[in-house]
Residue, then its C-alpha position, 0 to 999 in steps of 0.5 A: x118607171x112604170x110599164x104597160x104590158x100588152x097581153x096576147x089577143x091574136x095580134x102581134x104584140x111587138x107591132x101593137x106596142x110599136x103602134x101604141x108608142x107612136x101614138x102616145x102623148x107623153x107628158x113633158x119631163x117623161x120618156x117612153x121606151x119599148x123595152x122587151x115586151x113593155x111600154x116603159x115610162x120613166x121621168x127624166x133625171x134630177x140635178x145629179x143625173x143631169x150634171x153627170x150626163x152633161x159632163x159626159x157629153x162635153x167630154x165625149x164631144x172633145x174626145x170625138x172632135x174630128x172623128x166623124x162622130x159626136x155625142x147626143x142625148x135623149x134621142x130615140x135609138x130604134x132596133x126593129x120595133x124596140x125603142x130605147x132612149x139612152x141618157x147619152x150616146x155616140x152617133x155619126x155626124x152624118x146620120x142619113x144612113x142610119x135614120x129610121x125610115x119614118x124619121x122617128x130616130x136613129x137605127x141601133x145598128x149605127x150606134x157604137x156606144x150608149x151610156x146610162x146614168x142610174x137614178x136612185x131606187x131599186x127599180x131604176x137600178x134594175x132598169x139600168x143593170x138588167x133591162x137595158x143591158x139585155x135590150x142594148x145587147x139584143x140590139x147589138x150595140x158594141x159598148x154600153x156604159x153604166x154610171x151608178x152612184x149607188x153601186x157601192x160607193x159609185x162605179x162605172x161599168x163598161x160592157x162590150x162584146x154583145x151577143x144579140x141571141x143571148x141578150x147579154x154582153x160577154x165582157x164586163x169591167x167595173x171601176x169604182x169612182x175615183x179611178x178611171x174607166x177606159x172605153x176599149x173600142x169604137x170611135x170613143x176608144x181611149x175615152x176616160x170616164x173618171x172623177x172629172x165626170x163622176x165625182x169622187x167616191x160617194x159612199 
């Protein structure tokens, strides 16, 4: 991931980043987000990343059937002038009430769960565990799931109880690969992330 910071020059930084994001021409295979005070460019994941996200999306689809919610992937989730692109997220089937006024994505206020699958490398781990944790908490998203092959032998972390002012989650539960992590609240309550999605211990 690379980040482009805009220095203060008498203009509103958030607005400047927003305008740059809207006008950017992003190469195929990359995503562009506004995370904190940066335009963040990152490549889409490799085969392992894709496989985990597909498994997660399919399992969520089955779990959420008939609930009025469903899974989505790689869409813009917008909080004010910040733009986040989760690997997988849960959204209402009817998105009319949470569509961004300019049609640029969905408002974070209507998204109950986001999930990130961490790619290899220290920068990617920082992005998933630090930067995105702060960003999703600041946006008030109730549940943030981190699937990380590189956390010991692999672990799923479920974060809940966001505090937007502190930009953090008050509750965190980490479960090693080979065991089951359970979503505790929201439309996906009771959903299990286990070996069928993550595979077994990868140490």
